[in-house]
N, C-alpha and C positions, 0 to 999 in steps of 0.2 A: 628545515628538515629534508635532506633526499632521502628519497624511498628506493629502493631496490628496482621496484616497477617504473618507479619516475624514470630512472636512468634507462631502463628497456624503450620506455614510451619516446624516449629524446633521440635515442637508436633507431628506432624506427621511423623519425619522421626526417632524422639526417636523410635514410635511405629513400624514402617513398614521398617526402614533400610533409606539408601540413594534411592534419586529417581531422574528420567531422567530429564535431563536439560529440556523440552519441557514439561513435567508435571509443575515443578516450572512454568517455563514464563508461563503457562497459568493460573495457581492460581495469579501471581502477576498481571497479566493483566486484566482477566477475571471473577475471583472469584467473585461470586454476594455480598459480603458482604463485600469486601476491595479491590476487582481487581482495576488498575489505571483506567482503563475502564468503573467500575461498579458504580460509585458515579453520583454524579448531577452536573458535572463539565463539561462544554463542553471544550474539549483538543484542540481541529482544527482552532483555533481561536486568534486573536493576545492578548486577553485576558488570554489566555490558555495556551498550552505548545509547539506546534510547529504549524506551517503552512505548508498547503500543498499549489499544486499550485493552484487551483479556490479560495482559502483566500487570495491569493495575487492578482488577477485579474479576474474580471466576464468575461473577454475576453477568458478565457481557458474553459469556458463552452461552450459561444457562438461558438467558435471556434468548439468544439466538436461536435458541433450541425449540422454542413457541414457534418461529417463523419457520424451521423447515418441518416442525409437527404439522402445522398450517401447509406446507405444498404435499405433507403425505395424505391429508385430506382430502385435497384437488386433487394430485395423482389416483388414489383409491389404492394405493401400494405403497412399501416402506419405499423411499428415494434411495438415490445415489447420491453421498455428500463427500466432495472434493473441496479440500481446502489447500487453496494456492498461497504460498508464501506462510507457510503453516508452521515456521518459527519452532520454539519448545514444546510444541504444543498445548500451549496455555488456553486457547480457545477450544481447539476439540476435546480437553478432558473433562473439564461441565458441562459440555455439550452434550458428551457422550456419556456422562454421569446420568443424564435425562433420558438420554435416546439409545440405551446401548447395542441395539440390535440394527441399527444403519450400516450399510455397504460403504465403507469408510475409506477414504483417499487422502494423502498427506502429500503435496508437491512443494518440494524444497531445496532452491541450489547449493544453500551451504550445506558440507558435509559434516559440519559442527551439530548442525539441527537434526541432518536425517536421523544422526546419529540418536538422537533423544526423543526422536519421535518413533523410533523402532521400539521403545521401553512402550507405549502405549497402542500402536498397529503392529500387526503382521509385519514381517520385514519386506512382504513384496506388495503390500499397500501401500507406502512408502519410497515415492519416486523422485526422481531431478526435474523430470520435465512433465508439462502437460500432455504432450506426445504420447505420454506412456499410458496414459489412464484408457481404459475400453472405452468405446463409443461409438455408437449414438446412445448417449444415458437419458435417462429420468429422472431427475432430483434438482440437486442445488449445486454450483460452482461458486464458491466463496472467497472473496479476497480482499482481506483486511489490510490496508498499507501495502498493497503490493504497488501498485501504479505509478506511486512516486516516486519510485525506484527502478523504473526502467528508463533506460536512457532517452536523452532528448535532443534534437538539435536546438542551437541557440541561433535566433534570427534578432536583427536589429531595426528599429525602421529610421530610414532616411528620406531625406525631400523627394526620391526619385522612387521610392518603393521600398522592398524589403532586401537586407544583406545578411548572409550568413556570418556564425563568428567559429573558426576551426581552430586548432591549436597547434600551432608551430612552436620552435624551441628557439630563445635568444641566449646563445650559451649553455649555461646549466639551468635555465630556468625553461619552462613551460609558459606560454603565452598566449592570450586570442589574439587571433588576426582574420580581418576583414577578408571575405571570400563571396563572391557572386552567389546569391540564392539558386538553390537547385528549383525545378518548376514544382516537385512536391510539397518542398516545405513553403514556396509562393504561396500555391495554392491551400495547405493548412492554414496560412495566417490571413489569407483572405476570409476565408469560411469562419475561423473561430480564435485570431487575434484579440478582438475586441478594437473598441478604440485605444490608438496608441499614438502617443506624442512623439516627435523625431525626437531621435534618442532615445526611446524606450526599447528596450528588451520582451522578447516572447520565448517561452521553453515550449518548442514545437513537437506535439507528445505522438508521433509517427506510430514508434512502437507499443504504445499503448493502444491504440487503434485496433494496429494487426492484433494484439492480444485479445480483447473484446472479441472483435470477430470470429477469431479461434474458438474462443469460450463459445458464444453464442453457436457457433457452427456444431459445436458436441452435445446440445441439449436440443434433443428430441420434442420435450416436454419437462417445464418448471421452471429454474429462473438461475441466471448470475445477478448475485449481488456484489458492488463494489463497495468498500467503504473506504476512506483517506480524508486528508487534508486538501484544501483548494476551494474551487466555488466556480460559478457560471464565466464564461467567458465576458460578460459584462461585470460583474461583482469581482474579478481580475483586476478591470481596466486600473485604479487605482495604487495597485502592487505593480502596474509595469514601468515605472521610470528607471527600476534597478532591476527589473525583474524578479524572481522568485526562488532561484537557485541558491542553494548553500549546505553546509554540512555540517554533521553531527559528530561530535566524537564525546565518549566519557557524559553524556545525558547535558551536554554544553554545546552551544554553535561552535563550528571549529573554524578552521583558517580557509582561505580561497580554494575552490574546488581543485586548483591545478598545483596548489603548491605541496601537498602529498598525497599522492594517485596510492592507494591502497589502503591507508592509512585512517581514512573518514570515509563515513555515509555520504551520499552526496544524492539530494535530493529535490524536489519541486512541486508546486501546488498542482494538483489535479486540474486538469479545465475539463471539467463536467458539461459543457454544452457541446463539445465534440465527442466526448463518449456515449450522451444520449444520440444525438446526429446515428452513429455507429449503429446504436442498436435500432433505431426505428427502421435504418434501412436493410438491417437484417431479420426483420418483421417482428420484432418482438416489443410488446408494450412496455411503457415505461415508467416507474415512479422513481420523484428525486423527493429526498428528505434530509433535514438534519437530524444528526445520531440522536440528538438528547430526543425528538419527535417522533423517530422512530423507536427507540428502542423504550421510549414512555407506551407507545401504539402495543407493543408487546409484552406491556406486565410489567415494566424494571420500577414504576413509582408505587406499583399497589406493593413490589417485594419491599420498597424501601418504608413504606406504611407499614407493614406486618414488623417490618426490624426494628422500629423507631416501638413500636408499642410493645414488642418482647424485651427491647432494652428498659422500658418503664417496670414493668412488669420484675425482671430483674433489680431494678432500683431497690423497689418496695419490701423484697423478700426473694434472695435471689443469691448464688454464689459471684461474689466480684468480679472477679476473673473473666466470668461466663458473660459478666455484662460488658467488661472490655474488652472481649473478643466480638460480642454481638458488635457495640461501637465502631470497631476498626472494621469489619464486614459494611456496615452501614457508610461510613464516611467514603470506603473505598469506590462503593458504588455510586455515592453522590456526586465522587469526580468525573465517572462516564455522563452525568447530564449537564455538567457546567458550562453555562452559554458562553464564556469564553474560552474554555479550551475542550475538552474532550466533547462535550455537548456540542461542539460550531463544525466538529466532522460533517461532511458530507455521504449520503447513503445512496447509492443509484441502483434502482431493482429493476432488471430486464425480464421479462416473463416471454416464456415460450409455450406454446401447444395449447 
C-alpha cells in the first residue's frame, strides 16, 4: 500500500539521491504531516497499535513511585520528575496518585498524546521536547519505551568490515541500497556491534547515545531511568543474522519498514551496552536490571501477595464482583513480571550526584 508520505520520500530521493536509514525512519515516525506519531491517534492504547507496561497495569506506575520516593530521600527534597515519551499518561497517573506533590513534566512528540496529558498536568508542563524542560534539575528523568523508537542507522557486516544500508527508490518502491559506512557508524559498530557474522545486520543507535548524553547533562543530582526491550551487545548477538528492525500495527507485527512509511511503528532492540558506556563517560554510576527484578526490588511481588490474600478473603466471604476486580488487577500486574514477556525488558539506572 502506497502512503502519501511514501510518495514524498520517493520524490525526496529522486531529487537528492539515497538517504541514510535514520533520516527515513525519522520521517516515517515523526514527519509533522504524515509521520506515525504525528496524527490524532493515541498509539499506545488497547485501541491503538501497541501496549506498554503502564498500559497493561497501573501497578507499574505505582511501583515506580517507590523509586522516585527513594530518590527524594537521597536528595533530601521533592524531586523534579520528567517522563519522556509519556504517551497517554498511563504511567504518570498512578505514580502521581502516590506522590501528588511532585514537580512533574511530560515530554511527548505526539499531538494526540500531548492533548491527553493536559488532562493530567498543567498545560505548561506538557512539552514537545526535552529542551523545553528547565535545567539543571534534581530528580528523575524517566524513559519507558522511548529508545526503541529513536531513529537508527543500518549497518551490514561484510568480509572487509562494515557497509551501511541507505534508502533509495526503484520505481514506486523504496529499497535498501549498499552505501559506504560513515566513520561514526563504523566506530559505533566496532565498539558495540558485538560478534556479527558476514551478512549480519546491526541497528546503529547514535541518536539514542545523543539522547542519553542530553538527559544526563540536565541532571545535577538524581537519575535517568531507561526501560525498554533489548539486551547487551553480547546478548543481542544471536539476533544479528537478520537484525532486530521491525514494525508494529494494531498490536501485531507489521510489513517491511519501507513498505508503508507513516502507517506503522518502526522499532528495534536497544543496545544497553552502548547506553551504559555513555552513562559512565558522563560520570554517572550505572545499575542494569531485568524489569521483573527491578519491579520486585521496589515491592511489586509484595503487592501481588497482598492482592492474592485479598482475593482469597473475598472468595470466602465477599462480593463476587469485587473478587473479579481484584483478580483482574492481580493478573495484569503479573504480566509485568512474566520472564518471557515484559519481565524480560531491561532497565538502566544512571545516577548522578
